[in-house]
C-alpha positions in Angstrom: 155.8 41.1 -51.5 159.6 41.7 -51.9 160.6 43.9 -48.8 164.1 45.6 -48.2 165.3 45.6 -44.5 167.6 48.9 -45.5 171.3 49.2 -45.0 173.9 51.4 -46.2 176.5 48.6 -46.3 175.0 46.2 -48.8 175.9 45.4 -52.3 175.0 48.3 -54.6 174.8 48.3 -58.3 171.1 46.8 -58.7 168.9 49.7 -59.6 167.7 50.3 -63.1 167.2 54.0 -62.3 169.8 56.4 -63.0 169.6 58.4 -59.9 170.1 55.5 -57.7 172.9 54.2 -59.8 174.6 57.6 -59.5 174.0 57.2 -55.7 175.3 53.7 -55.6 178.5 54.2 -57.7 181.7 52.7 -56.8 185.2 53.9 -57.4 185.1 52.5 -60.7 182.4 54.8 -61.4 179.9 52.0 -61.9 176.5 52.5 -60.8 175.1 49.0 -62.2 176.4 45.6 -62.0 174.8 42.9 -63.8 176.7 40.1 -61.7 175.2 41.9 -58.3 171.9 42.2 -60.0 171.7 38.3 -61.1 173.0 37.3 -57.6 170.1 39.1 -55.8 167.6 37.8 -58.2 169.0 34.3 -58.1 169.1 34.3 -54.4 165.2 35.2 -54.1 164.4 32.8 -56.6 166.2 30.2 -54.7 164.8 31.4 -51.5 161.1 31.0 -53.0 161.7 27.5 -54.5 163.0 26.3 -51.2 160.1 27.7 -49.4 157.8 26.1 -51.9 159.5 22.7 -51.6 158.9 22.9 -47.8 155.0 23.8 -47.8 153.1 22.0 -45.3 150.0 22.9 -42.8 150.8 25.1 -40.1 149.4 28.1 -37.8 150.2 31.7 -37.5 150.0 33.8 -34.6 150.6 37.8 -34.0 151.7 40.0 -31.2 153.1 43.2 -30.6 154.7 45.5 -28.2 156.5 48.6 -27.6 160.1 49.0 -27.9 160.8 52.5 -26.3 163.9 54.5 -26.0 165.6 52.6 -28.9 164.8 55.1 -31.6 164.5 59.1 -32.1 163.0 61.3 -34.7 166.0 63.0 -36.5 163.2 65.4 -38.2 161.4 66.4 -35.0 160.7 70.0 -36.3 159.1 68.8 -39.6 157.3 66.2 -37.4 155.8 68.9 -35.0 154.5 70.7 -38.2 151.9 68.1 -38.5 148.4 69.2 -37.2 147.9 66.2 -35.4 151.4 65.8 -33.8 150.0 66.4 -30.5 147.3 63.4 -30.6 150.5 61.1 -30.0 152.7 60.3 -27.1 155.5 59.9 -29.5 157.0 61.4 -32.4 158.3 57.8 -33.8 156.6 54.5 -34.2 157.7 52.4 -31.2 155.5 49.4 -31.9 157.3 46.0 -33.0 154.8 43.7 -34.4 156.0 39.8 -34.7 154.3 37.3 -37.1 155.0 33.7 -35.6 154.9 30.8 -37.8 154.6 26.9 -36.6 154.0 23.8 -38.3 150.8 21.9 -37.5 152.9 19.9 -34.9 154.0 23.0 -33.2 157.5 23.2 -34.5 158.5 26.6 -35.0 159.1 27.3 -38.6 160.1 31.0 -38.8 159.1 34.7 -37.7 158.8 38.1 -39.3 159.4 41.1 -37.3 158.6 44.8 -38.2 160.2 47.7 -36.4 160.8 51.4 -37.6 164.2 52.5 -37.7 166.9 53.2 -40.1 169.4 50.4 -39.8 172.6 52.5 -40.4 174.8 51.8 -37.3 177.6 51.4 -39.8 178.9 54.8 -41.1 179.7 55.9 -44.7 183.4 55.2 -43.9 182.4 51.3 -43.7 183.8 49.2 -46.6 182.1 45.9 -45.3 179.2 44.3 -46.5 176.8 44.1 -43.7 173.0 43.5 -42.7 173.6 46.1 -40.0 171.2 46.1 -37.3 168.4 44.3 -38.8 170.9 41.4 -39.8 172.5 41.3 -36.2 169.2 40.6 -34.6 168.2 38.2 -37.2 171.4 36.1 -36.9 171.0 36.0 -33.1 167.4 35.0 -33.4 168.3 32.2 -35.7 171.1 31.2 -33.6 168.8 31.0 -30.7 166.6 28.7 -32.8 169.5 26.4 -33.8 168.9 27.2 -37.4 171.1 25.9 -40.1 171.1 27.6 -43.2 173.1 24.7 -44.9 169.9 22.5 -44.4 167.1 22.4 -46.8 164.6 22.9 -44.2 165.5 25.3 -41.0 163.9 28.1 -39.2 164.0 31.5 -40.6 163.9 35.0 -38.9 163.2 38.2 -40.8 163.8 41.7 -39.1 162.0 43.9 -41.5 161.5 47.7 -41.8 158.3 49.7 -41.5 157.7 53.5 -41.4 161.3 54.6 -40.9 161.5 57.4 -42.8 162.3 59.9 -40.0 163.4 57.3 -37.5 167.1 56.5 -36.3 168.5 54.6 -33.7 169.5 56.4 -30.5 172.8 54.5 -30.7 174.0 56.6 -33.9 177.0 55.7 -35.6 180.8 56.9 -35.3 180.1 59.4 -38.2 176.8 60.7 -36.8 176.3 64.5 -36.0 176.2 65.6 -32.6 173.2 64.8 -30.6 172.8 61.4 -32.8 176.3 60.0 -32.3 177.3 56.6 -31.0 180.7 54.8 -30.3 183.8 55.2 -32.3 183.6 51.7 -33.0 180.7 50.9 -35.5 180.6 47.2 -34.5 179.7 48.3 -31.0 176.9 50.7 -32.5 175.7 47.7 -34.4 175.6 45.3 -31.5 174.0 47.6 -29.1 171.1 48.6 -31.4 170.7 45.0 -33.1 170.6 43.3 -29.7 168.0 45.9 -28.6 165.6 44.7 -31.2 166.4 41.0 -30.9 165.9 41.1 -27.2 162.4 42.7 -27.6 161.6 40.4 -30.6 162.6 37.4 -28.3 160.3 38.7 -25.3 157.4 38.9 -27.9 158.2 35.5 -29.2 158.0 34.2 -25.6 155.0 35.9 -24.6 151.4 35.6 -25.3 150.1 35.9 -28.8 146.7 35.8 -31.0 146.0 33.2 -33.5 145.7 34.8 -37.0 142.4 33.6 -38.4 140.5 34.6 -41.7 140.9 34.7 -45.4 144.0 35.2 -47.3 144.0 38.1 -49.9 146.1 40.1 -51.9 145.4 43.4 -54.1 148.0 45.3 -55.8 148.6 47.6 -59.1 151.4 49.6 -60.7 150.4 53.3 -60.0 151.3 55.9 -62.4 152.3 58.7 -60.5 153.5 60.9 -63.5 149.9 61.0 -64.6 147.9 61.1 -61.2 145.1 63.5 -60.1 144.6 63.4 -56.2 140.8 63.6 -55.3 140.1 66.6 -53.0 139.4 64.0 -49.9 143.1 63.3 -49.8 144.6 66.8 -50.4 143.7 68.0 -46.8 141.0 70.4 -48.5 142.8 71.8 -51.3 140.8 70.3 -54.0 141.8 68.0 -56.8 145.5 68.1 -57.4 147.8 66.7 -60.0 151.1 65.3 -59.0 154.1 66.9 -60.0 157.1 65.4 -62.3 159.7 64.0 -59.9 162.3 66.5 -58.5 164.8 66.8 -55.6 165.0 69.7 -53.5 168.0 71.8 -52.3 167.7 70.3 -48.8 167.9 66.7 -50.3 171.6 67.5 -51.0 171.8 69.0 -47.3 171.5 65.2 -46.0 169.4 64.6 -42.7 170.1 65.8 -39.3 171.6 62.7 -38.1 174.2 62.6 -41.3 174.5 66.0 -42.7 176.4 66.4 -46.3 178.4 69.3 -44.9 178.3 70.8 -48.5 179.0 74.8 -48.1 176.0 76.6 -48.3 173.4 73.9 -48.3 171.2 73.3 -45.4 167.8 71.9 -44.4 164.6 74.1 -44.9 165.6 75.7 -47.8 162.2 76.6 -49.3 161.5 78.4 -52.4 160.1 81.5 -50.7 163.0 81.6 -48.4 165.8 80.7 -50.8 168.6 83.1 -51.8 172.2 82.9 -52.9 173.4 85.2 -50.3 171.1 83.6 -47.8 169.6 86.9 -46.7 166.3 85.3 -45.4 167.5 82.3 -43.2 170.7 83.7 -42.3 172.2 80.2 -41.5 175.2 80.0 -44.1 176.1 83.8 -45.0 179.7 82.9 -45.6 181.2 83.6 -49.0 182.1 79.9 -50.0 178.4 79.1 -49.3 177.2 81.6 -51.4 179.5 80.6 -54.2 178.3 77.2 -54.1 174.8 78.3 -54.1 175.4 80.6 -57.0 176.9 77.7 -59.1 174.0 75.2 -58.4 171.4 77.9 -59.0 173.1 78.6 -62.1 172.9 74.8 -63.0 169.4 74.3 -62.1 168.6 77.7 -64.2 170.3 75.8 -67.4 168.3 72.6 -66.6 164.9 74.6 -66.3 164.4 73.1 -63.0 162.0 75.5 -61.4 158.4 74.0 -61.1 155.5 75.8 -59.7 153.7 72.6 -59.0 156.4 71.6 -56.4 155.1 74.8 -54.4 157.6 74.9 -51.2 160.4 73.0 -52.7 163.0 74.8 -54.3 164.2 72.2 -57.0 167.8 71.2 -57.2 167.6 68.3 -59.4 164.6 67.9 -61.8 165.2 64.1 -62.0 162.0 63.4 -63.5 162.5 65.6 -66.4 166.0 64.0 -66.9 164.5 60.7 -67.0 166.7 59.5 -63.9 164.0 58.6 -61.6 160.9 55.9 -61.8 157.4 57.4 -62.5 155.4 54.2 -61.6 155.7 52.1 -58.9 153.7 48.9 -57.4 151.2 49.5 -54.4 150.0 46.3 -52.6 147.9 45.2 -49.7 148.6 41.5 -48.5 145.8 40.6 -46.2 146.8 37.2 -43.8 143.6 36.5 -42.0 143.1 39.6 -39.5 146.7 41.1 -40.3 147.0 43.5 -43.3 150.5 44.2 -44.7 150.8 47.5 -46.6 153.5 47.4 -49.1 154.8 50.9 -49.5 157.6 51.6 -52.2 159.1 54.4 -50.5 160.6 55.6 -47.0 157.2 56.5 -45.1 157.6 59.0 -42.5 156.2 58.1 -39.0 153.2 60.6 -39.7 153.0 59.3 -43.0 152.8 55.6 -41.8 150.2 56.6 -39.1 147.8 58.1 -41.7 148.2 55.1 -44.1 147.5 52.7 -41.4 144.5 54.7 -40.3 143.3 54.8 -44.0 143.5 51.2 -44.6 142.1 50.1 -41.1 138.9 52.4 -41.8 138.3 50.8 -45.1 138.7 47.4 -44.1 136.5 47.8 -40.7 134.1 45.1 -40.2 136.4 42.4 -42.3 138.0 41.4 -39.1 141.3 43.0 -39.9 142.7 44.5 -36.5 146.3 44.6 -37.3 147.8 46.9 -40.0 151.4 47.1 -40.7 153.4 49.4 -43.1 156.0 47.2 -44.9 158.4 49.7 -46.0 160.7 49.8 -49.0 158.5 47.2 -50.8 158.5 46.2 -54.4 160.2 49.1 -55.5 161.8 52.3 -54.4 161.0 56.0 -55.3 162.6 58.1 -52.5 160.7 59.3 -49.3 157.1 60.0 -48.3 156.1 62.5 -46.2 153.1 64.5 -45.2 151.7 67.8 -46.7 152.8 69.6 -43.6 156.3 67.9 -43.2 156.8 68.6 -47.0 156.2 72.5 -46.6 159.3 72.4 -44.0 161.6 71.1 -46.7 163.9 69.0 -44.4 165.5 66.2 -46.2 162.6 63.9 -46.1 160.4 66.7 -47.9 163.2 67.3 -50.2 163.5 63.8 -51.2 159.5 63.4 -51.7 159.7 63.3 -55.5 156.2 64.0 -56.6 155.3 67.1 -54.7 153.2 68.2 -51.7 150.2 65.7 -52.6 152.3 62.8 -52.8 151.0 61.1 -49.7 147.5 62.0 -50.8 148.0 59.9 -54.1 149.2 57.0 -51.8 146.3 57.2 -49.5 144.0 57.3 -52.5 145.9 54.0 -54.0 145.7 52.3 -50.7 142.1 53.2 -49.9 141.1 51.8 -53.5 143.1 48.6 -52.7 141.4 48.1 -49.5 138.0 48.7 -50.8 138.7 46.2 -53.3 139.8 43.5 -50.9 136.2 44.2 -49.4 134.2 44.2 -52.5 136.0 42.2 -54.9 136.2 38.5 -55.0 138.4 36.3 -57.1 
């Protein structure tokens, strides 16, 4: 299971998909660099080789607790549209989960920490490479454990992402929109948020934990979302539904609430039913430049034949699937380590999407001894965002970036349900 921590200030130029090559292009216009790709692959392989050389008997334990006040939902209105929004105390996932690994002699070997947040405390103006807040927390934890990466065998800390699709730090960055902003110094923003995660992680590490016991198992497959029928039990009563060709909506170009693109005439919530060049319905951006921008882009989408009834509320701006710019298949995976199940999601799942995925997997694994299900976000591949049917209808940034249409989460629930059932019924 290969999982990205997520940062906007890492090396780019590694994707084979045209959409993300465009998004990651540098000033030279290059969106792919074989040197960057090779460096990443070689680094991962070297890490695996080192880990394999250091294999020894040991123990794993798990602990979890809340980190409250560190994050906020940047798309609260879309979240509140969920029919079960009132069933939860918070509109973000505040749970931090820690796996602790020790040798048979009791020597600490490593830890993996999952917490839901976008580590974007460095703004879009940053020109330095950084692991951002997750990297800051990891650095501090390894320093605490006297880790030395030059040695063949040393303690390793990993601060990973979970269902962070609509979650940002309350600290913000120097370019965040009003209500989401932080210090004018992004190093300060990264320090504050990174140390929050480190401090809570250290508290959990030093506190009581539960031994991880039971079998080790893994189920995964490449799912073809371009030719997928979602059964009615996963479409909230809408019957069997086919997924759509990948496409981005107009609100994708608007950016999210914490970091809007400020493109004239573009804003979140631009649905097919409310869209017009003159903005006569929403009356959010009625000035002439905004209308001119919408007219130009609408003409462009008409030429591309972007309109797609399958996408329902989404007014399509970029039919990236039709243009062959986006992936149509992705790996889905469940990795079981005793009583812990890690659900590998190749997308940025929103808070409520993550809750529904965990609930579905927990239901299918009931009676197996699994009592801790973690969403491991941005895992094994990347295909944009993953929001709920209700959130999709609002067409905020996350919904407009949910590529395969209104039933995409249903397809993922169907896939993970099948993988979880296979963990129960299929034996190697």
